[in-house]
C-alpha positions as CSV (number, residue, x, y, z in Angstrom):
1,M,48.4,-4.7,-21.3
2,F,46.2,-2.1,-22.9
3,K,46.6,1.4,-21.8
4,E,43.5,3.4,-20.9
5,E,42.5,6.1,-23.3
6,E,43.6,9.5,-22.0
7,N,40.7,11.1,-23.8
8,P,37.8,8.6,-24.0
9,E,35.2,9.2,-26.8
10,I,31.4,9.6,-26.4
11,V,29.6,8.6,-29.5
12,L,26.0,9.5,-30.3
13,K,23.7,8.9,-33.1
14,V,21.9,12.1,-34.0
15,D,19.3,12.9,-36.6
16,M,21.1,15.5,-38.8
17,H,19.8,16.4,-42.3
18,C,22.6,18.7,-43.4
19,E,25.8,20.6,-42.5
20,A,23.7,23.3,-40.9
21,C,22.3,20.7,-38.5
22,A,25.8,19.4,-37.8
23,R,27.1,22.9,-37.0
24,K,24.1,23.4,-34.6
25,V,24.9,20.2,-32.8
26,A,28.6,21.2,-32.4
27,R,27.7,24.7,-31.1
28,T,25.3,23.0,-28.6
29,L,28.1,20.8,-27.2
30,K,31.1,23.1,-27.4
31,G,32.2,24.5,-24.0
32,F,29.7,22.2,-22.2
33,Q,30.8,20.5,-18.9
34,G,34.2,18.7,-19.7
35,V,33.6,18.6,-23.4
36,E,37.0,19.4,-25.2
37,H,36.4,18.5,-28.8
38,V,33.2,17.8,-31.0
39,A,33.3,16.0,-34.5
40,T,30.1,15.6,-36.5
41,D,29.2,13.5,-39.6
42,C,25.8,14.4,-40.9
43,K,25.8,11.7,-43.5
44,A,26.4,8.9,-40.9
45,N,24.3,10.8,-38.3
46,K,27.3,10.5,-36.0
47,V,28.6,12.8,-33.3
48,V,31.9,12.0,-31.5
49,V,32.7,14.0,-28.3
50,K,35.9,14.0,-26.4
51,G,36.7,15.2,-22.9
52,K,38.4,13.7,-19.8
53,T,35.7,14.9,-17.5
54,A,32.7,14.7,-19.9
55,D,29.7,12.9,-18.5
56,P,28.1,10.8,-21.3
57,T,24.6,10.9,-19.7
58,K,24.8,14.7,-19.3
59,V,26.1,15.2,-22.9
60,Y,23.2,13.1,-24.1
61,Q,20.7,15.0,-22.0
62,R,22.1,18.4,-23.1
63,L,21.9,17.5,-26.8
64,L,18.5,16.0,-26.4
65,K,17.0,19.1,-24.8
66,K,18.8,21.8,-26.9
67,Y,18.8,20.2,-30.3
68,G,15.2,19.0,-30.3
69,R,15.7,16.0,-32.5
70,K,16.1,12.3,-32.1
71,V,19.4,11.5,-30.1
72,E,20.7,8.1,-29.1
73,L,23.8,7.4,-26.9
74,V,25.8,4.7,-28.6
75,S,29.0,4.6,-26.6
76,P,29.5,4.0,-23.8
77,P,26.2,2.3,-23.5
78,P,23.8,3.7,-21.1
79,E,23.5,1.8,-17.7
80,P,20.5,-0.6,-17.7
81,K,17.6,0.8,-15.7
82,D,16.5,-1.3,-12.7
83,D,13.0,-1.6,-13.6
84,K,11.5,-3.2,-10.6
85,K,7.8,-3.8,-11.2
86,E,5.8,-2.8,-8.3
87,E,3.7,-5.6,-6.9
88,P,0.0,-4.8,-7.2
89,P,-1.8,-4.4,-3.8
90,A,-3.5,-7.5,-2.4
91,V,-7.2,-8.2,-2.9
92,I,-9.0,-7.3,0.3
93,R,-12.7,-7.6,1.4
94,V,-14.2,-4.5,2.9
95,V,-17.6,-4.4,4.5
96,L,-19.3,-0.9,4.4
97,K,-22.4,0.5,5.9
98,I,-24.5,2.5,3.4
99,G,-28.0,3.6,3.6
100,M,-30.2,1.9,1.0
101,H,-34.0,2.3,0.6
102,C,-34.7,-0.4,-1.8
103,E,-33.3,-2.9,-4.3
104,A,-33.2,-0.1,-7.0
105,C,-30.9,1.9,-4.8
106,A,-28.7,-1.2,-4.3
107,H,-28.5,-1.8,-8.1
108,V,-27.3,1.8,-8.8
109,L,-24.8,1.6,-6.0
110,R,-23.4,-1.7,-7.3
111,K,-23.2,-0.4,-10.8
112,Q,-21.3,2.8,-9.7
113,I,-18.9,1.0,-7.3
114,R,-17.9,-1.4,-10.1
115,K,-16.6,1.5,-12.1
116,I,-14.0,2.2,-9.5
117,K,-10.5,1.0,-10.6
118,G,-9.4,-2.2,-8.8
119,I,-13.0,-3.4,-7.8
120,E,-13.5,-7.1,-8.5
121,S,-16.9,-7.8,-7.0
122,V,-19.7,-6.0,-5.1
123,E,-22.5,-7.5,-3.0
124,T,-25.3,-5.6,-1.3
125,D,-27.4,-6.5,1.8
126,V,-30.4,-4.0,1.7
127,G,-31.8,-5.4,5.0
128,N,-28.6,-4.6,7.0
129,D,-27.6,-1.6,4.8
130,Q,-24.3,-3.3,4.1
131,V,-22.2,-3.4,1.0
132,I,-19.4,-6.1,0.7
133,V,-16.6,-5.0,-1.7
134,K,-13.7,-7.1,-2.9
135,G,-10.8,-5.7,-4.8
136,R,-7.3,-4.0,-5.0
137,V,-8.1,-0.8,-3.3
138,E,-7.5,1.1,-0.1
139,P,-10.7,1.1,2.2
140,T,-10.3,4.8,2.9
141,N,-10.0,5.7,-0.8
142,L,-12.9,3.5,-1.6
143,V,-15.1,5.5,0.9
144,E,-14.1,8.7,-0.9
145,H,-14.7,7.3,-4.4
146,I,-18.2,6.1,-3.4
147,Y,-19.2,9.5,-2.1
148,K,-17.9,11.2,-5.2
149,R,-19.8,8.8,-7.5
150,T,-23.0,8.2,-5.6
151,G,-23.2,11.0,-3.0
152,K,-23.7,8.3,-0.3
153,Q,-21.7,8.3,2.9
154,A,-20.1,5.0,3.6
155,T,-18.7,3.7,6.9
156,I,-16.2,0.8,7.1
157,V,-17.7,-1.8,9.6
158,K,-15.2,-4.7,9.2
159,D,-13.1,-3.5,12.1
160,Q,-16.2,-3.0,14.2
161,E,-17.2,-6.6,13.6
162,K,-13.9,-7.7,15.0
163,K,-14.3,-5.6,18.1
164,E,-17.8,-7.1,18.7
165,Q,-16.4,-10.6,18.3
166,E,-13.6,-9.8,20.8
167,T,-16.2,-8.4,23.3
168,K,-18.3,-11.5,23.0
169,K,-15.3,-13.7,23.7
170,E,-14.6,-11.6,26.8
171,D,-18.2,-11.9,28.0
172,E,-18.0,-15.7,27.6
173,I,-15.0,-15.7,29.9
174,K,-16.2,-13.4,32.6
175,P,-18.9,-15.6,34.2
176,S,-16.3,-18.1,35.4
177,E,-14.9,-15.5,37.6
178,Y,-18.0,-15.7,39.8
179,F,-17.5,-19.2,40.8
180,P,-16.1,-19.6,44.3
181,S,-12.4,-20.6,44.6
182,K,-11.7,-24.1,45.9
183,H,-9.4,-22.6,48.4
184,Y,-11.5,-20.8,51.0
185,S,-11.0,-20.3,54.7
186,D,-13.1,-21.8,57.4
187,L,-13.8,-18.3,58.7
188,D,-15.8,-17.5,55.6
189,Y,-17.6,-20.8,55.5
190,P,-17.8,-22.2,59.1
191,I,-18.5,-25.8,59.6
192,P,-21.6,-26.4,61.8
193,I,-20.9,-28.5,64.9
194,P,-23.3,-31.5,65.2
195,P,-25.5,-31.5,68.2
196,Q,-24.6,-33.7,71.1
197,F,-27.6,-35.4,72.7
198,F,-28.0,-35.7,76.5
199,S,-24.7,-34.2,77.5
200,D,-24.4,-32.3,80.8
201,D,-21.0,-31.0,79.8
202,N,-22.2,-29.4,76.5
203,P,-24.5,-26.4,76.9
204,N,-25.5,-26.7,73.2
205,A,-26.7,-30.3,73.6
206,C,-30.4,-31.1,73.6
207,S,-32.2,-31.2,76.8
208,L,-35.3,-32.9,77.8
209,M,-38.3,-30.8,78.4
């Protein structure tokens, strides 16, 4: 079995033009955290650092910051970065209420909104003062951008439309509450007694005049 190195090496590729550059690199790293020995080779642009507790990443960052020239960590190779691409926001449809006097106002408004990053389409309804926007943008940020670009105050009405629809559904259900229940008592709805004719025993019976 192979024995682990007691003093592992950190190898860097450094842009060095002469011995003066090599001495500057050595001075920069000597005495740094965990560094015990520094060897430079300006012809091969190679720097070898030894130290039991020396951190390759910190040595690299130290040299990159202090030396000011091109530095590359050769060994041990840097850990690959976990480049997780952020998923773009979903395309949403936002209905806005914005005051528009005429089609010329609507044209200017559409032109300015299309310049906002993430906007895909803009439709205007001058009669109802509504603007329908589709794109990858937050509704609240969209309102702010519209005000900055056009000076017009926009109001999000999509949520309001949902509330109105819910209210209509509730109104459609409510009338059924006014129908009488099938189970009612005789006290509330008394059943009339049919008259009995020509009965001396019943005072409610008809009598001959």
